[in-house]
MARTI-273922 format. One record per residue (C-alpha): residue in one letter; z negated, x, y. Coordinates in pm, whole numbers, plus 50000, padded with zeros to 5 digits. Each point is the difference from the previous one (the first is absolute). Layout:
AZXY
...
# end
This chain:
X442661003429838
X499945029250245
X503734995950054
X499534962750073
X497275007450253
X502125026250172
X502974976050025
X497804972750150
X498465024550247
X503345014450116
X501634965650043
X497064987350205
X499855031250218
X503755000250073
X500044963050092
X497145004350244
X501475031250156
X503274981450051
X498214971750179
X498005024750210
X503075016950156
X499994977650311
X496315007450062
X500625037449960
X502794997450259
X497974978750242
X496244998449951
X499704968150210
X501354980949700
X496725004649812
X498634973950245
X502634973549914
X497184976249903
X497544993750283
X496965005849777
X500955036849971
X498995008150359
X496624983849942
X499315020149686
X500925032350178
X497804991450298
X497064993949767
X500625033749835
X500285018650332
X496834984150139
X498235008849679
X501035036350039
X499465003450374
X497104976550066
X498344995349661
X500424962349994
X502334975549832
X501284982850312
X503194984050132
X499005007650360
X502325022250202
X497295010050247
X496195001650015
X497854983449888
X501455002349651
X498804967349851
X499764999949618
X502824979949844
X499284968949796
X503544993949879
X501155029949793
X498385015049693
X499395037750013
X501755017449713
X503575001650129
X498985012450346
X497885026049819
X503075009449795
X502055005450318
X497225018350182
X499555023549705
X503685009350014
X499935003650380
X496935022349979
X502055024549791
X503524996850145
X499364986550349
X501254966650126
X503195000249795
X500864965749855
X502755015849791
X497305018649809
X498494966249909
X503404987549884
X500525030949782
X496624995749834
X500644962749953
X503295008249830
X498115022649760
X497284973949933
X502544972149950
X502135021249767
X496955009349793
X499144963049976
X503024997049770
X497895018449743
X497354972750025
X502704973949944
X501105019149692
X496425002749870
X499284962850037
X503364989449852
X499375022249696
X497824971449876
X503294983249909
X502425027149895
X501065034950111
X503594989050075
X498784971150212
X497595023850173
X502875023150096
X502114970550123
X497124987050209
X499235034150150
X503675006050093
X500364965250151
X496815005750197
X501515032150132
X503184981650100
X498264970850173
X501314998650360
X497024979850121
X497455025349879
X502085029850111
X500414984750347
X496254997250056
X499565036649908
X501715009350328
X497534984250245
X496345003350095
X498954969949795
X497454993949725
X502464989449728
X500405033549822
X496315009049986
X498954964649916
X502554996249720
X499055033049837
X496254991950010
X500554964649874
X502155012049708
X497445026649913
X497344972849992
X502184977949776
X500755029549769
X496315008649957
X499094963349962
X502494994949717
X498985032849840
X496324990250024
X500614966449838
X502175015649732
X497485025849890
X496704984150110
X499865029750234
X497024997850233
X501105029650213
X503514985850037
X498604966850121
X497835018850246
X503045018950131
X501934967250025
X497284986950231
X500085031950207
X503784999350048
X500034962750074
X497315005650260
X502085027450160
X503054977250001
X497984973050178
X498885025550259
X503735006250054
X501064963450022
X497454971849993
X502334976049817
X498565011849667
X496414991050102
X499604971349751
X502375012649734
X497345016149773
X498184967049962
X503224982849892
X500755027549748
X496524995249856
X501144966649851
X502455013949739
X497625028849924
X497254975249911
X502514980749788
X501085031349812
X496375008249922
X498914964449920
X499115010849643
X498025029850126
X498684986450328
X497245025850037
X502535028349999
X502224981050242
X497124995350244
X499225037349987
X503615009650075
X500284974450278
X496735011950153
X501305035650011
X503314988350146
X498594977050268
X497015022650071
X502275029550076
X502204977650214
X497114986950211
X498525035150031
X503245013150152
X500134971450253
X496295000450092
X500065027650266
X502794982050186
X498194966649979
X496825015750133
X501955016150283
X501394966050100
X496574983549994
X498615026950228
X503045001850227
X501164963950023
X496814981049916
X501804981049724
X500065003849624
X503765003049962
X502595023049851
X502644996650271
X501374974350243
X503525004149859
X499764969649774
X498704977950280
X502715011650239
X502724994349740
X498734964749938
X500004994050375
X503245016950112
X502104991549694
X498554972449783
X498544978250277
X502715007650257
X502804993049753
X498474966749898
X499704990650369
X503595011350066
X501384980149706
X498004969050093
X500835000450373
X503525014649978
X499235029850226
X500535037649962
X497325018849811
X499325022650300
X499434969450219
X497654985749740
X498085032849995
X499575000050376
X498654964549994
X497625007949714
X498825031650175
X499224980250315
X498054975049790
X498085027849827
X499055016650329
X498754967050143
X497954993149689
X498525035150003
X498974996150364
X498344966549934
X498115015349709
X498845029250214
X501945025549795
X500965030450213
X503805004449996
X499435037449960
X498324993649663
X503194999849794
X498294993949665
X498294968050120
X503074987750189
X501975005349679
X497624976649820
X500714973650265
X503755004349945
X499564994949628
X498134967150055
X502844986550215
X502695010849753
X498184984949702
X499874966950185
X503804999250017
X500305009249632
X497594972149910
X501684974050221
X503555007049878
X499675010649635
X503524989849893
X501595021250272
X497785029149899
X500884996449632
X503704999950093
X499635031150216
X497995017149729
X502704992749744
X502735012150237
X498065032150065
X499485005349627
X503744996449936
X500885023150290
X497985027449832
X502524999849716
X503244989350167
X500055023250305
X501045035249892
X498605019850297
X498724989150345
X502874997550247
X498165006850325
X498715034949910
X503215007349809
X502064994150316
X497625021150209
X499875028049743
X503795004049970
X500764996550372
X499555028050257
X497474991250269
X502695000450271
X502064974049809
X497194978949857
X500514962750071
X497314977450140
X498534983049694
X498214966950025
X496604999449835
X498854976649724
X503504990449885
X498984996849635
X496944979250091
X502064977550229
X502664995949730
X497424990649736
X498384975250240
X503434984450066
X500794998349628
X496684983049930
X500884974550266
X503394993949832
X502025018050269
X502245020749773
X502855004550251
X497625010650276
X498325025649773
X503385013749886
X501285003650358
X496805017650105
X500215026149722
X503725005050058
X499765004550377
X496775019850015
X500365022049692
X503315000049810
X502225003850308
X497915029050127
X499895020349680
X501845033750019
X502415010449720
X497605024749836
X497204974449992
X502394973449868
X501065023049717
X496365006749910
X499224962850013
X502884991549765
X499005027349753
X496364988850021
X501114964149941
X501915009549687
X496995019649875
X497534972050075
X502044972749837
X500525022049695
X496225002949975
X499724962150028
X502514996449714
X497895023849793
X496874979850077
X501734967949890
X501205016749681
X496485011249918
X498724964750049
X502774982649806
X499445021949694
X496464986149983
X498945031249815
X498175020750259
X496804999249800
X498465032350109
X496254999449977
X499575008150370
X502904980650151
X497514975850161
X498705028350221
X503525008850115
X500984963850061
X496804992350190
X500645030550218
X503494987550083
X498874964450077
X497045011550212
X501905024150224
X502884976150064
X497884968550042
X497255013150230
X502295008150300
X501344964250000
X502424993550290
X499725036650103
X501475011749669
X503195020249975
X501395032949867
X497155020250147
X497444979749807
X502095003149683
X500035038150016
X496605006449833
X500774978349699
X503715008449982
X499265026749733
X498444972949782
X502974977050057
X502325028449902
X498035006349680
X500334963949888
X503684999150105
X500645031749795
X498464982949702
X502324970250055
X503105021950015
X499095017949679
X499194967749819
X503384985750099
X502005031049915
X498195005549670
X499364964449894
X497774997049701
X498685035650009
X496255003149967
X498545025150242
X497285023449889
X497845017450257
X500265037350037
X497525019749795
X498775016850317
X499284966950174
X496384991350062
X500804968150190
X501364976849734
X499085009549648
X500934965649868
X503535002650140
X502404970849988
X500094981649671
# end
């Protein structure tokens, strides 16, 4: 077992170091995704001015968009090493490599050989390795989410109260890193209740510990937002995503305009509505609520378009190996970096939903494929081979119809939740947190196909799946 863990750890570390070489050569590449500059600014303002703010000059208004844990993560590193983004990348490489051990621990509920396969494939994943190289939440969020899933499965498997409590703690921390997991615990509660339907009292106790710990972790942030923004809210990120992506893409698909043009028109409408309602434009949290109301109206008025965009976004989470825009930026020196049009994926999905296949293909070809440098193209091809191999493994696991692990419902619900919630915004970045779970199931599929008819017995050291596969 120790040898397996060491192999998984070394493979993951080497893959991430290999991907990090461009950022070690040129530190500007850690900002290849626009969100990175925002996270760093939050961290710097936290260190220098004691407030979580996206302002570049006084007064440093508290931010309503980002959750605090990742900026705290960066600021903690900067407080020790100075403002050195490469130090963040190095620590993220370490955290992401160590996450392979969590993958191994969870997959041990099936079989030790499958656990090793899953851990190695996790280490080799280009999508996950790529996000280790930038100032983005993916590495920290994925590690916290997997820790929560590991403790949750262990708590269910052993009726462990303390493990369920820790699951709630880690899931709360993951939500403070990325708000997408805000409602996930309440969805997971459904299979837990079902598993304990014959001992409902015990199930209620475990769920209370799990959800109580989760809410306790989030409470200080919620109270901060009530006092600061005069609204009971977790973050405005969800509202802005619904407005700038869901609503704007529905409008673009319906009217046949670019997504950016649709956003500008919606923004104008939101500002006018806020003014009529007497909402100060400086009150970002209340203006955000106005934006959400306008976006929801479009989703309600054109449900078929929205369903089509949602389905296209869901599929893009699985079919796109890595995001092209940041990949091009990351592997191109600043002096040679091409001008990249924004919102190409969103425009392409809107065109596809409207039945404009040729237009969508031309857009992606002209604005992405033609501009990709050789190194990025090589990475994209390798990532494509890896991703489609994982998809084959997933299909194999489904076609065997024998994935009867006691806790598979928790894993499957996790996968569905984190790829369905983003909707039209979905893509490789939103797949990253649940990619380890996809890899686990794919590893199971490969082993079932290669060793057809073999009955797997869980490892004797596993605490996650005592019933095994039978």
